MARRO-553734 format. One record per residue (C-alpha): residue number from 1; x, y, z. Coordinates in steps of 0.2 Angstrom, whole numbers, plus 2048, in hexadecimal, padded with zeros to 3 digits. Layout:
BEGIN
pt resi=NUM	c1=X	c2=Y	c3=Z
...
END
This chain:
BEGIN
pt resi=1	c1=3D8	c2=3C1	c3=A77
pt resi=2	c1=3C6	c2=3C7	c3=A79
pt resi=3	c1=3C1	c2=3D9	c3=A79
pt resi=4	c1=3BF	c2=3DB	c3=A8C
pt resi=5	c1=3D0	c2=3D4	c3=A8F
pt resi=6	c1=3D8	c2=3DF	c3=A82
pt resi=7	c1=3D0	c2=3EF	c3=A89
pt resi=8	c1=3D5	c2=3EA	c3=A9B
pt resi=9	c1=3E7	c2=3E8	c3=A95
pt resi=10	c1=3E6	c2=3F9	c3=A8C
pt resi=11	c1=3E0	c2=401	c3=A9C
pt resi=12	c1=3ED	c2=3F9	c3=AA7
pt resi=13	c1=3FB	c2=3FE	c3=A9A
pt resi=14	c1=3F5	c2=410	c3=A9E
pt resi=15	c1=3FE	c2=40F	c3=AAF
pt resi=16	c1=410	c2=40B	c3=AAA
pt resi=17	c1=40F	c2=416	c3=A9A
pt resi=18	c1=409	c2=425	c3=AA5
pt resi=19	c1=418	c2=422	c3=AB1
pt resi=20	c1=424	c2=420	c3=AA3
pt resi=21	c1=41E	c2=431	c3=A9B
pt resi=22	c1=41E	c2=43B	c3=AAC
pt resi=23	c1=42E	c2=433	c3=AB2
pt resi=24	c1=438	c2=437	c3=AA3
pt resi=25	c1=431	c2=449	c3=AA2
pt resi=26	c1=434	c2=44C	c3=AB4
pt resi=27	c1=446	c2=446	c3=AB3
pt resi=28	c1=44A	c2=450	c3=AA3
pt resi=29	c1=442	c2=460	c3=AAB
pt resi=30	c1=44E	c2=45F	c3=ABA
pt resi=31	c1=45E	c2=45C	c3=AAF
pt resi=32	c1=45C	c2=468	c3=AA0
pt resi=33	c1=463	c2=479	c3=AA3
pt resi=34	c1=458	c2=489	c3=AA4
pt resi=35	c1=44D	c2=483	c3=AB2
pt resi=36	c1=446	c2=48D	c3=AC0
pt resi=37	c1=456	c2=48D	c3=ACA
pt resi=38	c1=460	c2=494	c3=ABB
pt resi=39	c1=453	c2=4A0	c3=AB7
pt resi=40	c1=452	c2=4A7	c3=AC9
pt resi=41	c1=465	c2=4A9	c3=AC9
pt resi=42	c1=465	c2=4B2	c3=AB9
pt resi=43	c1=457	c2=4BD	c3=ABF
pt resi=44	c1=461	c2=4C1	c3=ACF
pt resi=45	c1=470	c2=4C6	c3=AC5
pt resi=46	c1=466	c2=4D1	c3=ABA
pt resi=47	c1=455	c2=4D7	c3=AC1
pt resi=48	c1=452	c2=4D0	c3=AD2
pt resi=49	c1=43F	c2=4CF	c3=AD1
pt resi=50	c1=431	c2=4C3	c3=AD6
pt resi=51	c1=437	c2=4B2	c3=ADE
pt resi=52	c1=449	c2=4B7	c3=ADD
pt resi=53	c1=447	c2=4C6	c3=AE7
pt resi=54	c1=444	c2=4BB	c3=AF6
pt resi=55	c1=456	c2=4B6	c3=AF6
pt resi=56	c1=460	c2=4C6	c3=AF3
pt resi=57	c1=45E	c2=4D8	c3=AF6
pt resi=58	c1=46C	c2=4DC	c3=AE9
pt resi=59	c1=470	c2=4D9	c3=AD7
pt resi=60	c1=47F	c2=4D1	c3=AD0
pt resi=61	c1=489	c2=4C2	c3=AD6
pt resi=62	c1=47F	c2=4B3	c3=ADE
pt resi=63	c1=488	c2=4AB	c3=AED
pt resi=64	c1=488	c2=498	c3=AF0
pt resi=65	c1=47C	c2=49A	c3=AFF
pt resi=66	c1=470	c2=4A3	c3=AF4
pt resi=67	c1=471	c2=496	c3=AE6
pt resi=68	c1=46E	c2=488	c3=AF3
pt resi=69	c1=45F	c2=492	c3=AFA
pt resi=70	c1=458	c2=493	c3=AE9
pt resi=71	c1=45A	c2=480	c3=AE6
pt resi=72	c1=452	c2=47D	c3=AF7
pt resi=73	c1=443	c2=489	c3=AF3
pt resi=74	c1=43F	c2=47F	c3=AE3
pt resi=75	c1=443	c2=46E	c3=AEB
pt resi=76	c1=452	c2=46B	c3=AE0
pt resi=77	c1=45D	c2=467	c3=AEF
pt resi=78	c1=455	c2=456	c3=AF2
pt resi=79	c1=45A	c2=446	c3=AEA
pt resi=80	c1=450	c2=441	c3=ADA
pt resi=81	c1=447	c2=433	c3=AE2
pt resi=82	c1=441	c2=43E	c3=AF0
pt resi=83	c1=43A	c2=44B	c3=AE3
pt resi=84	c1=432	c2=43D	c3=AD9
pt resi=85	c1=42A	c2=436	c3=AE8
pt resi=86	c1=423	c2=447	c3=AED
pt resi=87	c1=41D	c2=44A	c3=ADC
pt resi=88	c1=414	c2=43A	c3=ADA
pt resi=89	c1=40D	c2=437	c3=AEC
pt resi=90	c1=40E	c2=447	c3=AF7
pt resi=91	c1=409	c2=453	c3=AE8
pt resi=92	c1=3FD	c2=446	c3=AE1
pt resi=93	c1=405	c2=446	c3=ACF
pt resi=94	c1=409	c2=458	c3=AD1
pt resi=95	c1=3F7	c2=45E	c3=AD2
pt resi=96	c1=3FA	c2=464	c3=AE4
pt resi=97	c1=40A	c2=46C	c3=AE1
pt resi=98	c1=40B	c2=47F	c3=AE2
pt resi=99	c1=40E	c2=489	c3=AD2
pt resi=100	c1=41F	c2=493	c3=AD1
pt resi=101	c1=417	c2=4A0	c3=AC7
pt resi=102	c1=405	c2=4A1	c3=ACE
pt resi=103	c1=408	c2=4A3	c3=AE0
pt resi=104	c1=3FE	c2=49B	c3=AEE
pt resi=105	c1=3F5	c2=490	c3=AE1
pt resi=106	c1=3F7	c2=47E	c3=ADD
pt resi=107	c1=3F8	c2=477	c3=ACC
pt resi=108	c1=3E7	c2=46F	c3=ACD
pt resi=109	c1=3DF	c2=47F	c3=AD2
pt resi=110	c1=3E6	c2=487	c3=AC3
pt resi=111	c1=3E1	c2=479	c3=AB8
pt resi=112	c1=3CF	c2=47A	c3=ABF
pt resi=113	c1=3CE	c2=48C	c3=ABB
pt resi=114	c1=3D3	c2=48A	c3=AA8
pt resi=115	c1=3CB	c2=479	c3=AA5
pt resi=116	c1=3B9	c2=480	c3=AA1
pt resi=117	c1=3BF	c2=48B	c3=A94
pt resi=118	c1=3C9	c2=47E	c3=A8B
pt resi=119	c1=3BB	c2=472	c3=A8D
pt resi=120	c1=3AF	c2=47D	c3=A84
pt resi=121	c1=3BB	c2=481	c3=A76
pt resi=122	c1=3C1	c2=46F	c3=A74
pt resi=123	c1=3AF	c2=467	c3=A73
pt resi=124	c1=3A9	c2=475	c3=A68
pt resi=125	c1=3B8	c2=474	c3=A5C
pt resi=126	c1=3B8	c2=461	c3=A5C
pt resi=127	c1=3A6	c2=45E	c3=A58
pt resi=128	c1=3A4	c2=46C	c3=A4B
pt resi=129	c1=3B4	c2=464	c3=A42
pt resi=130	c1=3AB	c2=453	c3=A41
pt resi=131	c1=39A	c2=45B	c3=A3D
pt resi=132	c1=3A2	c2=464	c3=A2E
pt resi=133	c1=3AF	c2=458	c3=A28
pt resi=134	c1=3A5	c2=448	c3=A28
pt resi=135	c1=397	c2=44E	c3=A1D
pt resi=136	c1=3A4	c2=457	c3=A12
pt resi=137	c1=3AF	c2=448	c3=A10
pt resi=138	c1=39F	c2=43D	c3=A0B
pt resi=139	c1=39A	c2=44B	c3=9FF
pt resi=140	c1=3AC	c2=44B	c3=9F7
pt resi=141	c1=3AC	c2=438	c3=9F6
pt resi=142	c1=39B	c2=437	c3=9ED
pt resi=143	c1=3A1	c2=445	c3=9E1
pt resi=144	c1=3B2	c2=43F	c3=9DF
pt resi=145	c1=3BB	c2=447	c3=9D0
pt resi=146	c1=3AD	c2=453	c3=9CD
pt resi=147	c1=3AE	c2=467	c3=9CF
pt resi=148	c1=3A8	c2=466	c3=9E0
pt resi=149	c1=3B5	c2=45A	c3=9E6
pt resi=150	c1=3C3	c2=465	c3=9DD
pt resi=151	c1=3BD	c2=475	c3=9E4
pt resi=152	c1=3BA	c2=46F	c3=9F6
pt resi=153	c1=3CC	c2=467	c3=9F5
pt resi=154	c1=3D3	c2=478	c3=9F1
pt resi=155	c1=3CB	c2=47F	c3=A00
pt resi=156	c1=3D0	c2=471	c3=A0B
pt resi=157	c1=3E2	c2=471	c3=A07
pt resi=158	c1=3E3	c2=484	c3=A08
pt resi=159	c1=3DD	c2=481	c3=A1A
pt resi=160	c1=3E9	c2=473	c3=A1D
pt resi=161	c1=3F8	c2=47E	c3=A17
pt resi=162	c1=3F4	c2=48D	c3=A23
pt resi=163	c1=3F9	c2=48A	c3=A35
pt resi=164	c1=3EA	c2=48D	c3=A41
pt resi=165	c1=3F3	c2=49B	c3=A4B
pt resi=166	c1=3F7	c2=4A4	c3=A3B
pt resi=167	c1=3E5	c2=4A1	c3=A35
pt resi=168	c1=3E0	c2=4A9	c3=A46
pt resi=169	c1=3EB	c2=4B8	c3=A43
pt resi=170	c1=3E3	c2=4BB	c3=A32
pt resi=171	c1=3D1	c2=4B9	c3=A39
pt resi=172	c1=3D5	c2=4C6	c3=A46
pt resi=173	c1=3DC	c2=4D2	c3=A39
pt resi=174	c1=3CC	c2=4CF	c3=A2E
pt resi=175	c1=3BE	c2=4CE	c3=A3B
pt resi=176	c1=3C4	c2=4D4	c3=A4C
pt resi=177	c1=3C7	c2=4E6	c3=A47
pt resi=178	c1=3DA	c2=4E5	c3=A4B
pt resi=179	c1=3DE	c2=4ED	c3=A3A
pt resi=180	c1=3D6	c2=4FD	c3=A33
pt resi=181	c1=3CC	c2=4FA	c3=A24
pt resi=182	c1=3C5	c2=4E9	c3=A28
pt resi=183	c1=3B6	c2=4E2	c3=A32
pt resi=184	c1=3B4	c2=4E4	c3=A44
pt resi=185	c1=3A7	c2=4D6	c3=A47
pt resi=186	c1=3AF	c2=4CA	c3=A54
pt resi=187	c1=3B8	c2=4CD	c3=A64
pt resi=188	c1=3CB	c2=4CC	c3=A62
pt resi=189	c1=3CF	c2=4C4	c3=A72
pt resi=190	c1=3C9	c2=4BC	c3=A82
pt resi=191	c1=3BB	c2=4B0	c3=A87
pt resi=192	c1=3AE	c2=4BD	c3=A8D
pt resi=193	c1=3AB	c2=4CF	c3=A8B
pt resi=194	c1=3AE	c2=4DC	c3=A99
pt resi=195	c1=39B	c2=4DD	c3=A9C
pt resi=196	c1=398	c2=4CB	c3=A9C
pt resi=197	c1=391	c2=4CA	c3=AAE
pt resi=198	c1=384	c2=4D7	c3=AAB
pt resi=199	c1=37D	c2=4CE	c3=A9C
pt resi=200	c1=36D	c2=4C3	c3=A9B
pt resi=201	c1=36E	c2=4B0	c3=A97
pt resi=202	c1=36C	c2=4B3	c3=A85
pt resi=203	c1=378	c2=4C2	c3=A85
pt resi=204	c1=385	c2=4B7	c3=A8D
pt resi=205	c1=383	c2=4A9	c3=A81
pt resi=206	c1=385	c2=4B6	c3=A72
pt resi=207	c1=394	c2=4BD	c3=A7A
pt resi=208	c1=39C	c2=4AD	c3=A7D
pt resi=209	c1=398	c2=4A7	c3=A6B
pt resi=210	c1=39F	c2=4B7	c3=A64
pt resi=211	c1=3AF	c2=4B4	c3=A6D
pt resi=212	c1=3B0	c2=4A2	c3=A68
pt resi=213	c1=3AD	c2=4A4	c3=A56
pt resi=214	c1=3BE	c2=4A8	c3=A4F
pt resi=215	c1=3C8	c2=49D	c3=A5B
pt resi=216	c1=3BD	c2=48E	c3=A57
pt resi=217	c1=3BF	c2=491	c3=A45
pt resi=218	c1=3D2	c2=48F	c3=A48
pt resi=219	c1=3CF	c2=47F	c3=A52
pt resi=220	c1=3C5	c2=478	c3=A43
pt resi=221	c1=3D1	c2=47C	c3=A35
pt resi=222	c1=3DF	c2=472	c3=A3E
pt resi=223	c1=3D6	c2=462	c3=A3B
pt resi=224	c1=3CB	c2=467	c3=A2D
pt resi=225	c1=3D5	c2=460	c3=A1E
pt resi=226	c1=3DB	c2=450	c3=A27
pt resi=227	c1=3C9	c2=44B	c3=A2C
pt resi=228	c1=3C1	c2=450	c3=A1C
pt resi=229	c1=3CE	c2=446	c3=A11
pt resi=230	c1=3CE	c2=438	c3=A1D
pt resi=231	c1=3BC	c2=436	c3=A1C
pt resi=232	c1=3BB	c2=438	c3=A09
pt resi=233	c1=3C9	c2=42B	c3=A06
pt resi=234	c1=3C2	c2=41F	c3=A13
pt resi=235	c1=3B1	c2=41F	c3=A0B
pt resi=236	c1=3B8	c2=41D	c3=9F9
pt resi=237	c1=3C1	c2=40E	c3=9FF
pt resi=238	c1=3B2	c2=406	c3=A06
pt resi=239	c1=3A7	c2=40A	c3=9F7
pt resi=240	c1=3B4	c2=400	c3=9EC
pt resi=241	c1=3B2	c2=3F0	c3=9F7
pt resi=242	c1=3A8	c2=3E1	c3=9F2
pt resi=243	c1=39A	c2=3E3	c3=9FE
pt resi=244	c1=396	c2=3F4	c3=9F7
pt resi=245	c1=396	c2=3ED	c3=9E5
pt resi=246	c1=38B	c2=3DF	c3=9EB
pt resi=247	c1=37E	c2=3EB	c3=9F1
pt resi=248	c1=37F	c2=3F4	c3=9E1
pt resi=249	c1=37E	c2=3E4	c3=9D7
pt resi=250	c1=36E	c2=3DF	c3=9E0
pt resi=251	c1=366	c2=3EF	c3=9DB
pt resi=252	c1=369	c2=3FA	c3=9EA
pt resi=253	c1=36D	c2=40C	c3=9E7
pt resi=254	c1=37D	c2=414	c3=9EA
pt resi=255	c1=375	c2=41F	c3=9F8
pt resi=256	c1=36F	c2=40F	c3=A01
pt resi=257	c1=381	c2=407	c3=9FE
pt resi=258	c1=38A	c2=416	c3=A05
pt resi=259	c1=37F	c2=41B	c3=A14
pt resi=260	c1=379	c2=409	c3=A1A
pt resi=261	c1=389	c2=400	c3=A17
pt resi=262	c1=399	c2=409	c3=A12
pt resi=263	c1=397	c2=419	c3=A1D
pt resi=264	c1=398	c2=410	c3=A2E
pt resi=265	c1=3A8	c2=406	c3=A29
pt resi=266	c1=3B0	c2=416	c3=A22
pt resi=267	c1=3AF	c2=41E	c3=A33
pt resi=268	c1=3BC	c2=412	c3=A3A
pt resi=269	c1=3CB	c2=41D	c3=A35
pt resi=270	c1=3C2	c2=42D	c3=A3B
pt resi=271	c1=3C0	c2=424	c3=A4D
pt resi=272	c1=3D3	c2=426	c3=A4F
pt resi=273	c1=3CF	c2=438	c3=A54
pt resi=274	c1=3C1	c2=435	c3=A60
pt resi=275	c1=3CD	c2=431	c3=A6F
pt resi=276	c1=3D6	c2=442	c3=A6C
pt resi=277	c1=3C7	c2=44B	c3=A72
pt resi=278	c1=3CD	c2=448	c3=A84
pt resi=279	c1=3DD	c2=451	c3=A81
pt resi=280	c1=3D7	c2=45E	c3=A75
pt resi=281	c1=3CA	c2=464	c3=A81
pt resi=282	c1=3D6	c2=465	c3=A8F
pt resi=283	c1=3E6	c2=46B	c3=A87
pt resi=284	c1=3DF	c2=476	c3=A7A
pt resi=285	c1=3EA	c2=47E	c3=A6D
pt resi=286	c1=3F8	c2=488	c3=A74
pt resi=287	c1=3FB	c2=494	c3=A66
pt resi=288	c1=3E8	c2=497	c3=A62
pt resi=289	c1=3E5	c2=49B	c3=A75
pt resi=290	c1=3F4	c2=4A7	c3=A74
pt resi=291	c1=3EE	c2=4B0	c3=A65
pt resi=292	c1=3DD	c2=4B3	c3=A6C
pt resi=293	c1=3E2	c2=4B5	c3=A7E
pt resi=294	c1=3D7	c2=4A7	c3=A83
pt resi=295	c1=3DA	c2=4A2	c3=A96
pt resi=296	c1=3DA	c2=48F	c3=A92
pt resi=297	c1=3E5	c2=480	c3=A96
pt resi=298	c1=3F0	c2=483	c3=A86
pt resi=299	c1=3F5	c2=495	c3=A8C
pt resi=300	c1=3F8	c2=48E	c3=A9E
pt resi=301	c1=404	c2=481	c3=A97
pt resi=302	c1=40D	c2=48E	c3=A8D
pt resi=303	c1=40E	c2=49A	c3=A9D
pt resi=304	c1=415	c2=48B	c3=AA7
pt resi=305	c1=422	c2=487	c3=A9A
pt resi=306	c1=428	c2=499	c3=A97
pt resi=307	c1=428	c2=49C	c3=AAA
pt resi=308	c1=431	c2=48C	c3=AAE
pt resi=309	c1=423	c2=488	c3=AB9
pt resi=310	c1=427	c2=475	c3=ABB
pt resi=311	c1=41A	c2=470	c3=AC7
pt resi=312	c1=40C	c2=477	c3=ABC
pt resi=313	c1=413	c2=470	c3=AAC
pt resi=314	c1=415	c2=45F	c3=AB4
pt resi=315	c1=403	c2=45F	c3=ABB
pt resi=316	c1=3FD	c2=464	c3=AAA
pt resi=317	c1=407	c2=456	c3=AA2
pt resi=318	c1=401	c2=449	c3=AAE
pt resi=319	c1=3EF	c2=44D	c3=AAA
pt resi=320	c1=3F1	c2=44F	c3=A98
pt resi=321	c1=3FB	c2=43E	c3=A97
pt resi=322	c1=3ED	c2=435	c3=AA0
pt resi=323	c1=3E0	c2=43C	c3=A95
pt resi=324	c1=3EA	c2=438	c3=A85
pt resi=325	c1=3ED	c2=426	c3=A8A
pt resi=326	c1=3DA	c2=424	c3=A8F
pt resi=327	c1=3D6	c2=42C	c3=A7E
pt resi=328	c1=3E0	c2=41F	c3=A75
pt resi=329	c1=3D6	c2=411	c3=A7E
pt resi=330	c1=3C6	c2=41B	c3=A79
pt resi=331	c1=3CB	c2=41B	c3=A67
pt resi=332	c1=3CD	c2=408	c3=A67
pt resi=333	c1=3BC	c2=407	c3=A70
pt resi=334	c1=3B4	c2=412	c3=A62
pt resi=335	c1=3BC	c2=406	c3=A55
pt resi=336	c1=3B3	c2=3F7	c3=A5C
pt resi=337	c1=3A3	c2=401	c3=A5E
pt resi=338	c1=3A3	c2=407	c3=A4C
pt resi=339	c1=3A9	c2=3F6	c3=A44
pt resi=340	c1=3A5	c2=3E6	c3=A4E
pt resi=341	c1=3B0	c2=3DC	c3=A42
pt resi=342	c1=3C0	c2=3E3	c3=A4A
pt resi=343	c1=3C9	c2=3D5	c3=A53
pt resi=344	c1=3D6	c2=3D5	c3=A60
pt resi=345	c1=3DB	c2=3C3	c3=A5E
pt resi=346	c1=3ED	c2=3C8	c3=A59
END
């Protein structure tokens, strides 16, 4: 199988895989307890507010007519195949469906509002992670077993042991003025300051950078240890191969052997994460966005799950699924780009 055929097959496989993911999630959401219908009924029995207030003026028991009205309101009175057809076709993969929680807004409108924020955080965190981890991994490999390797490993594994959201809470405590006696250097929450619209271009850039500093540090620590150790071990593995020893035997320096020969081949394992940029920049990190109150896609996903906002959740799922599947194809493409020796014959 040549490479073109392989990639065409991979792209075609995206379609049935996508339908498998969305179909299974759609069916599960409509059968698991605790959905929007149950939540509305519970709310009517307790505090009749919001959506449930449309169906009753009193608290307490819910009649069968009211229950059927709630089901009809959320579309649960229709057969499953009708709901599926409506979701796939009429609502265009759920993007045209109206959100339960955010009234008079479609899922796509909500995604468009949050997308730029997640895009900025995702790209920044992704590129800074690779920008730091690849040189650090190379430096550790070239100084393997030396004090620099030992000390940097201690720092790397401490970072690996701390969950990103917990690291974010520590950073807020130390540098955002949330606790008396510590520094108040960076904003504690949000993406912009309150006076953002009145600032100059450079003032806006500075304001955005100050708001991004702590969250991006949390984004980076999540992949910091894995990328660094992966880069180091991959390069050490390449340095031990015959072609590197041949370069050294011919009088070539270690620097030449590493940067001209081993470095490129050692990037192949690192390329596994290239495809994830599509999902990282879109979905973001739910807990980090929650800790820093960032209005991004991760926080929107959490709000959709907590609020039983099925249309919004399924729309986010459909978009992230497509991006994740395309990201896997992109990773394979990066393999071939970095190492042309890779074959898809079997």
